[in-house]
VEXDREN-2710 file (C-alpha; in Angstrom, 1 decimal):
% VEXDREN-2710
k/r/px/py/pz
1/MET/89.1/219.8/-91.5
2/LEU/89.5/216.1/-89.6
3/ALA/88.3/217.4/-86.7
4/ILE/84.9/218.2/-87.9
5/ILE/84.5/214.9/-90.2
6/ALA/85.1/212.9/-86.4
7/LEU/82.7/215.1/-85.1
8/PHE/80.0/214.6/-87.5
9/GLY/80.9/211.0/-87.6
10/GLY/80.7/210.9/-83.7
11/LEU/76.8/212.4/-83.6
12/PHE/75.9/210.4/-86.9
13/TYR/77.5/207.2/-84.4
14/TYR/75.7/208.2/-81.1
15/GLU/72.8/209.4/-82.3
16/ASN/72.0/205.7/-84.2
17/LEU/74.3/203.6/-81.2
18/GLU/70.5/202.0/-81.2
19/PHE/70.7/200.7/-84.7
20/PHE/74.5/199.9/-84.2
21/ASP/74.0/197.9/-81.4
22/THR/71.4/196.2/-82.8
23/SER/73.1/195.4/-85.8
24/ARG/76.2/194.2/-84.3
25/GLU/74.0/191.4/-81.5
26/GLN/72.7/190.0/-84.6
27/ARG/75.9/189.6/-86.9
28/SER/77.4/187.8/-84.2
29/GLN/74.1/185.3/-84.0
30/GLY/74.6/184.7/-87.8
31/TYR/72.5/187.4/-89.6
32/GLU/73.3/189.0/-93.2
33/TRP/72.4/192.1/-94.8
34/GLU/69.6/190.8/-97.6
35/TYR/67.8/193.1/-100.0
36/VAL/64.7/193.3/-99.4
37/GLY/62.9/195.6/-102.0
38/ARG/61.5/199.0/-101.1
39/ASN/59.8/198.1/-97.7
40/ASN/58.4/200.5/-95.1
41/THR/60.6/199.8/-91.8
42/SER/59.2/197.1/-89.4
43/GLY/59.7/198.9/-86.6
44/VAL/63.2/197.2/-86.0
45/PRO/66.0/200.0/-85.2
46/ALA/67.4/201.0/-89.3
47/LEU/68.8/203.8/-90.8
48/PRO/65.7/204.6/-93.2
49/ILE/65.4/207.1/-96.1
50/ILE/63.1/209.8/-95.5
51/PHE/60.9/211.5/-98.1
52/GLU/60.6/214.7/-96.8
53/LYS/57.0/215.3/-98.6
54/THR/55.6/212.2/-97.5
55/ASN/57.2/211.6/-94.4
56/GLU/57.8/207.9/-95.7
57/GLU/60.3/206.0/-94.2
58/ILE/61.8/202.9/-96.4
59/ILE/64.3/200.6/-96.7
60/TYR/66.5/198.5/-99.1
61/TYR/68.2/195.8/-97.2
62/LYS/67.0/194.1/-93.3
63/LEU/69.2/191.8/-91.9
64/LYS/67.7/188.1/-92.0
65/ASN/69.0/184.8/-90.3
END
């Protein structure tokens, strides 16, 4: 069971590697997570909420300097 959880965690990380690398870099530059309300994704790597019926991608938090 632990191996399955580790596998899914690894796959999630690998599929979103660009997001994690970008957020790590920005946090080292002083960026912090800030609540921005319901917004569309802005072109930077994100982990959006995707609404299946409309295919809309939204975020609620964003790294800001």
